[in-house]
C-alpha positions as CSV (number, residue, x, y, z in Angstrom):
1,X,-56.8,-39.8,126.8
2,X,-58.1,-38.2,130.1
3,X,-56.3,-35.4,132.0
4,X,-55.5,-37.8,134.8
5,X,-53.1,-39.6,132.2
6,X,-51.0,-36.6,131.9
7,X,-49.8,-36.7,135.6
8,X,-46.2,-38.0,134.4
9,X,-46.0,-34.4,132.4
10,X,-47.5,-32.5,135.3
11,X,-45.6,-34.0,138.4
12,X,-46.5,-30.9,140.5
13,X,-50.0,-32.3,140.7
14,X,-48.7,-34.9,143.1
15,X,-46.1,-32.6,144.8
16,X,-43.2,-34.1,142.9
17,X,-40.2,-32.2,141.3
18,X,-40.1,-31.7,137.5
19,X,-37.5,-33.6,135.7
20,X,-36.4,-30.7,133.4
21,X,-36.1,-28.3,136.4
22,X,-34.2,-30.8,138.4
23,X,-31.7,-31.3,135.3
24,X,-31.3,-27.6,135.1
25,X,-30.3,-27.4,138.7
26,X,-27.7,-30.3,138.2
27,X,-26.0,-28.5,135.4
28,X,-22.6,-27.0,136.1
29,X,-23.2,-24.0,133.8
30,X,-26.8,-22.6,133.9
31,X,-28.6,-19.4,133.7
32,X,-32.1,-18.1,133.9
33,X,-33.3,-17.5,130.2
34,X,-34.4,-13.8,129.9
35,X,-37.1,-14.5,127.5
36,X,-39.2,-16.0,130.3
37,X,-39.6,-12.6,131.9
38,X,-41.0,-11.3,128.7
39,X,-43.8,-13.6,128.5
40,X,-47.2,-12.1,129.2
41,X,-48.8,-13.9,132.3
42,X,-52.0,-11.7,132.4
43,X,-55.2,-13.3,131.2
44,X,-56.2,-13.4,128.5
45,X,-52.9,-14.0,126.7
46,X,-51.8,-16.3,123.8
47,X,-48.2,-16.4,123.8
48,X,-45.9,-17.9,121.1
49,X,-42.4,-19.1,121.9
50,X,-40.5,-20.1,118.6
51,X,-36.9,-21.4,118.3
52,X,-34.7,-24.3,117.2
53,X,-34.7,-27.8,118.9
54,X,-32.8,-28.1,122.2
55,X,-32.4,-24.5,122.6
56,X,-34.0,-24.6,125.9
57,X,-37.6,-23.8,125.3
58,X,-39.1,-26.8,127.4
59,X,-36.6,-26.2,130.1
60,X,-37.6,-22.4,130.0
61,X,-41.2,-23.3,130.4
62,X,-40.7,-25.5,133.3
63,X,-38.6,-22.9,135.2
64,X,-41.4,-20.6,134.6
65,X,-43.9,-23.2,136.1
66,X,-41.7,-23.5,139.2
67,X,-42.0,-19.8,139.6
68,X,-45.8,-19.9,139.2
69,X,-46.2,-22.6,141.6
70,X,-45.0,-20.1,144.3
71,X,-48.3,-18.3,144.2
72,X,-50.7,-20.3,142.3
73,X,-52.2,-23.9,143.0
74,X,-50.7,-26.9,141.2
75,X,-53.9,-27.8,139.4
76,X,-53.9,-24.2,137.8
77,X,-51.0,-25.3,135.6
78,X,-51.3,-27.6,132.6
79,X,-48.3,-28.8,130.5
80,X,-48.9,-30.8,127.5
81,X,-46.3,-32.1,125.0
82,X,-48.4,-31.8,121.9
83,X,-46.1,-34.4,120.1
84,X,-47.8,-37.2,121.9
85,X,-51.3,-36.3,120.8
86,X,-53.0,-38.1,117.9
87,X,-54.9,-35.1,116.6
88,X,-56.3,-31.8,117.3
89,X,-59.7,-33.1,118.9
90,X,-57.8,-35.0,121.6
91,X,-56.0,-31.5,122.4
92,X,-59.4,-29.8,122.5
93,X,-60.9,-32.6,124.8
94,X,-58.2,-32.2,127.3
95,X,-58.4,-28.3,127.5
96,X,-62.2,-28.6,128.1
97,X,-61.4,-31.1,130.8
98,X,-59.1,-28.7,132.4
99,X,-61.6,-26.0,132.3
100,X,-64.1,-28.4,134.1
101,X,-61.2,-29.1,136.7
102,X,-60.6,-25.4,137.2
103,X,-64.3,-24.9,138.1
104,X,-64.4,-27.9,140.5
105,X,-61.3,-26.6,142.3
106,X,-62.5,-22.9,142.1
107,X,-59.4,-21.9,140.1
108,X,-59.9,-18.7,138.4
109,X,-56.7,-18.4,136.3
110,X,-55.0,-21.3,134.5
111,X,-51.7,-21.4,132.9
112,X,-51.7,-23.7,129.7
113,X,-48.5,-24.7,128.2
114,X,-48.6,-26.5,124.7
115,X,-45.1,-27.7,123.8
116,X,-43.9,-28.4,120.2
117,X,-47.4,-27.6,118.9
118,X,-45.8,-27.4,115.3
119,X,-45.4,-31.2,115.5
120,X,-49.2,-31.5,115.4
121,X,-51.1,-31.0,112.2
122,X,-53.9,-28.5,112.7
123,X,-53.0,-28.0,116.5
124,X,-54.7,-24.7,116.4
125,X,-58.3,-26.2,115.5
126,X,-58.1,-27.7,119.2
127,X,-57.6,-24.1,120.5
128,X,-59.1,-21.5,118.4
129,X,-63.0,-22.6,118.9
130,X,-62.4,-22.5,122.7
131,X,-60.9,-18.9,122.5
132,X,-63.8,-17.9,120.3
133,X,-66.3,-19.4,122.8
134,X,-64.7,-17.6,125.6
135,X,-63.7,-20.7,127.5
136,X,-60.1,-19.5,127.9
137,X,-60.7,-15.9,128.7
138,X,-59.4,-16.2,132.3
139,X,-56.5,-18.1,131.1
140,X,-52.8,-17.7,130.0
141,X,-51.9,-20.0,126.8
142,X,-48.2,-20.4,125.8
143,X,-47.5,-22.2,122.6
144,X,-44.0,-23.3,121.5
145,X,-42.7,-24.6,118.2
146,X,-39.5,-25.3,116.4
147,X,-40.7,-24.7,112.8
148,X,-40.7,-21.0,112.2
149,X,-42.8,-20.8,109.0
150,X,-45.2,-23.2,110.3
151,X,-46.0,-21.5,113.5
152,X,-45.9,-18.2,111.9
153,X,-48.4,-19.3,109.6
154,X,-50.5,-20.6,112.4
155,X,-50.1,-17.4,114.4
156,X,-51.9,-15.7,111.6
157,X,-55.0,-17.8,112.2
158,X,-55.4,-15.9,115.5
159,X,-56.3,-12.3,114.4
160,X,-57.6,-10.4,117.3
161,X,-57.5,-13.3,119.4
162,X,-54.0,-13.0,121.1
163,X,-55.3,-10.8,123.9
164,X,-52.1,-9.4,125.8
165,X,-50.1,-12.4,124.4
166,X,-46.6,-11.8,122.8
167,X,-44.3,-13.7,120.2
168,X,-40.8,-14.5,121.3
169,X,-37.9,-16.2,119.1
170,X,-35.5,-18.1,121.4
171,X,-32.1,-18.6,119.8
172,X,-28.9,-20.3,121.0
173,X,-26.7,-17.8,123.0
174,X,-24.9,-15.1,121.0
175,X,-21.0,-14.9,121.8
176,X,-21.9,-11.8,124.2
177,X,-24.5,-13.9,126.2
178,X,-22.0,-16.9,126.2
179,X,-19.3,-14.7,127.7
180,X,-21.7,-13.4,130.2
181,X,-22.9,-16.8,131.2
182,X,-19.3,-17.9,131.5
183,X,-18.8,-15.1,134.2
184,X,-16.2,-13.0,132.3
185,X,-16.6,-9.4,133.5
186,X,-15.2,-6.6,131.3
187,X,-13.9,-8.9,128.3
188,X,-12.3,-6.0,126.6
189,X,-9.7,-6.0,129.5
190,X,-9.1,-9.7,129.3
191,X,-8.1,-10.4,125.7
192,X,-6.5,-13.8,125.9
193,X,-9.2,-15.1,128.3
194,X,-11.8,-13.6,125.7
195,X,-10.0,-15.3,122.7
196,X,-10.1,-18.6,124.7
197,X,-13.7,-18.4,125.2
198,X,-14.1,-17.6,121.6
199,X,-12.4,-20.7,120.6
200,X,-14.6,-22.6,122.9
201,X,-17.7,-21.0,121.7
202,X,-16.8,-21.9,118.1
203,X,-17.0,-25.7,119.3
204,X,-20.1,-25.6,121.5
205,X,-22.2,-22.9,120.0
206,X,-24.8,-21.4,122.2
207,X,-26.8,-24.6,123.1
208,X,-27.3,-25.2,126.8
209,X,-26.4,-29.1,126.3
210,X,-23.3,-28.5,124.3
211,X,-22.1,-25.8,126.7
212,X,-22.4,-28.3,129.6
213,X,-20.4,-30.9,127.7
214,X,-23.2,-33.1,126.8
215,X,-22.7,-35.4,123.3
216,X,-24.5,-33.4,120.6
217,X,-25.4,-36.5,118.6
218,X,-28.9,-35.8,120.3
219,X,-29.0,-32.4,118.6
220,X,-28.3,-33.9,115.2
221,X,-30.9,-36.6,115.7
222,X,-33.4,-34.1,116.5
223,X,-33.0,-32.2,113.4
224,X,-32.8,-35.4,111.4
225,X,-36.1,-36.4,113.1
226,X,-37.7,-33.2,111.9
227,X,-36.4,-33.9,108.2
228,X,-38.2,-37.3,108.5
229,X,-41.4,-36.0,110.2
230,X,-41.8,-33.3,107.5
231,X,-41.4,-35.9,104.8
232,X,-38.0,-34.6,103.6
233,X,-35.5,-37.0,101.8
234,X,-32.2,-37.4,104.0
235,X,-30.2,-37.8,100.7
236,X,-31.4,-34.6,99.3
237,X,-31.0,-32.7,102.8
238,X,-27.5,-34.1,102.9
239,X,-26.4,-33.0,99.4
240,X,-28.1,-29.7,99.7
241,X,-26.2,-29.0,103.0
242,X,-23.0,-30.2,101.6
243,X,-23.4,-27.8,98.6
244,X,-24.2,-24.7,100.8
245,X,-21.0,-25.5,103.0
246,X,-18.9,-26.1,100.0
247,X,-19.8,-22.7,98.2
248,X,-19.4,-20.8,101.5
249,X,-18.5,-18.1,102.1
250,X,-18.9,-17.1,98.3
251,X,-22.3,-15.8,97.3
252,X,-24.3,-18.4,95.3
253,X,-27.5,-19.3,93.6
254,X,-30.2,-22.1,93.9
255,X,-29.1,-23.2,90.4
256,X,-25.4,-23.3,91.2
257,X,-26.1,-25.2,94.3
258,X,-28.3,-27.6,92.4
259,X,-25.4,-28.3,90.0
260,X,-23.4,-29.4,93.0
261,X,-25.9,-32.2,93.8
262,X,-26.7,-35.6,92.1
263,X,-28.9,-33.7,89.5
264,X,-31.7,-32.3,91.7
265,X,-33.5,-29.4,90.3
266,X,-32.8,-25.8,91.5
267,X,-36.4,-25.8,92.8
268,X,-36.0,-28.9,94.8
269,X,-32.8,-27.3,96.4
270,X,-34.5,-24.1,96.9
271,X,-37.4,-25.9,98.7
272,X,-34.9,-27.6,101.1
273,X,-33.0,-24.5,101.9
274,X,-36.3,-22.8,102.8
275,X,-37.1,-25.8,105.1
276,X,-33.6,-25.3,106.8
277,X,-34.6,-21.6,107.3
278,X,-37.9,-22.6,109.0
279,X,-35.7,-24.9,111.4
280,X,-33.5,-22.0,112.4
281,X,-30.5,-23.8,110.8
282,X,-29.8,-21.3,108.0
283,X,-30.3,-17.6,107.2
284,X,-29.9,-15.7,104.0
285,X,-28.2,-12.4,103.3
286,X,-29.4,-11.0,99.9
287,X,-27.5,-8.7,97.7
288,X,-28.2,-4.9,98.4
289,X,-27.0,-2.0,96.1
290,X,-27.8,1.3,97.4
291,X,-31.6,1.1,98.7
292,X,-32.2,-1.8,96.2
293,X,-32.4,-5.4,97.4
294,X,-31.9,-7.9,94.4
295,X,-33.6,-11.0,95.9
296,X,-33.2,-13.0,92.7
297,X,-29.4,-12.6,92.6
298,X,-26.9,-14.8,94.3
299,X,-27.3,-15.1,97.9
300,X,-24.9,-15.5,101.0
301,X,-26.3,-18.5,103.2
302,X,-25.1,-18.6,106.7
303,X,-25.6,-20.9,109.6
304,X,-27.3,-19.5,112.6
305,X,-24.9,-21.1,115.1
306,X,-21.3,-22.4,114.9
307,X,-22.3,-25.7,116.4
308,X,-24.9,-26.2,113.7
309,X,-22.5,-25.5,111.2
310,X,-20.0,-28.1,112.7
311,X,-22.7,-30.7,113.0
312,X,-24.0,-30.4,109.6
313,X,-20.4,-30.3,108.1
314,X,-19.7,-33.6,109.6
315,X,-23.1,-35.1,108.6
316,X,-22.9,-34.1,105.0
317,X,-19.3,-34.8,104.7
318,X,-18.4,-31.2,103.4
319,X,-15.2,-29.5,105.0
320,X,-15.9,-26.6,107.0
321,X,-13.8,-23.4,106.1
322,X,-12.6,-21.2,108.8
323,X,-13.2,-18.0,107.1
324,X,-16.8,-19.1,106.4
325,X,-17.5,-19.7,110.1
326,X,-16.2,-16.3,111.0
327,X,-18.3,-14.5,108.3
328,X,-21.4,-16.5,109.5
329,X,-20.9,-15.4,113.0
330,X,-20.8,-11.8,112.0
331,X,-23.8,-12.2,109.7
332,X,-25.9,-13.9,112.4
333,X,-24.9,-11.3,115.0
334,X,-26.0,-8.4,112.6
335,X,-29.3,-10.2,111.8
336,X,-30.2,-10.6,115.4
337,X,-29.4,-7.0,116.1
338,X,-31.0,-5.3,113.2
339,X,-33.5,-8.1,112.0
340,X,-31.9,-8.2,108.4
341,X,-28.5,-8.5,107.0
342,X,-27.3,-8.0,103.4
343,X,-24.1,-8.1,101.4
344,X,-22.8,-5.8,98.8
345,X,-20.7,-6.5,95.6
346,X,-19.3,-4.1,93.0
347,X,-15.7,-3.6,92.3
348,X,-15.1,-5.1,95.8
349,X,-17.5,-7.1,98.0
350,X,-18.8,-6.4,101.6
351,X,-19.8,-9.6,103.4
352,X,-22.3,-8.0,105.8
353,X,-24.3,-4.8,105.8
354,X,-26.8,-3.9,108.4
355,X,-28.1,-0.6,109.6
356,X,-25.2,1.9,109.0
357,X,-22.6,-0.9,109.3
358,X,-20.5,-2.5,106.4
359,X,-18.3,-5.4,107.5
360,X,-15.8,-7.4,105.7
361,X,-14.4,-10.5,107.4
362,X,-10.9,-12.0,106.6
363,X,-9.6,-15.2,108.3
364,X,-6.1,-13.8,107.6
365,X,-4.6,-10.4,106.9
366,X,-6.6,-8.0,104.7
367,X,-4.6,-7.6,101.5
368,X,-6.6,-4.9,99.7
369,X,-7.8,-1.5,100.9
370,X,-11.5,-1.0,101.4
371,X,-13.4,2.4,101.5
372,X,-13.0,3.9,104.7
373,X,-16.8,3.2,105.9
374,X,-16.2,-0.5,105.7
375,X,-15.0,-2.2,108.9
376,X,-12.5,-4.9,108.1
377,X,-12.1,-7.7,110.7
378,X,-9.3,-10.1,110.8
379,X,-9.6,-13.4,112.7
380,X,-8.7,-11.9,116.2
381,X,-11.0,-8.9,115.5
382,X,-14.3,-11.0,115.3
383,X,-14.8,-11.8,118.9
384,X,-14.3,-8.3,120.1
385,X,-16.6,-6.9,117.2
386,X,-19.3,-9.2,118.4
387,X,-19.0,-7.9,121.9
388,X,-19.0,-4.3,121.0
389,X,-21.7,-3.9,118.4
């Protein structure tokens, strides 16, 4: 493959408008992703942008490219959807050809975007030798991926080779970000409107497509495609998902989940849950007692977006419980804010512990008394808690 064959991915080379940028402009509800402004654009930088499928990574990259085109020649910007490449050698050849193009056009700084790099085995082999040889010293390279563990592993292969680069995780909008995008100022003064938006958010989650009313079969299909790509059995994935949803919101173990399947071992179930974590579908709250975290005890598994919970509930045939959905929202919110979330269990249970916060979530009225330092949230309290904390 030659660089000239990538014109359809780089329409700005021919003065044409990019498809993703045009679609973004046509959306009824749109926003400028804040993470774009956090990327380093100073050579040399090796940036990594991680996040789930269809969360807007590609669109964000294309919006950044439109911004760069205001001050940079079109030929200085190279975008490659790495999924189409047969191997890392092809990637290396294209990057070397891009360096030749820059030299011919007398371009000093190049902006290279490698989208969905985690889909190509050993993609880093096409980049690292060029960095080591100094061929990319005047460039800014941004790599995106949808598999957190795989790309995080790959990031470790670039010690001391990141320059001024940064690593960002792009997640679906939180409820607070969703309210902002929907234009509601001072939600605490508009209780009914806030509750209406919360009901909508429970259905759409924070994905740009679903917020704009697009059918979400594509999102589910993207995840199923990832299962297949990484050699996972759809049957085991479906049964594992069903077990997680049916056991929620109670704490459970890999062995207990395995007992809810057609005889798969707990090791297999554990492997699939780790895979779901890699794809930003599930998170884990471990049991914490005092300062001790008991990693081997029962765990609380939570979905990282309400739409993902609904999609996988329907796909696996497991009924989604309302109280589980609220608890997951609180756990994910605290996880994003504090970088960790736990739960506590003794004579009573606390669903989420993070920082100095202890939070118990109830879909209905709380029937028992909790210690004074535990925040007890009933159904209508949840959206306001998410906005305040």
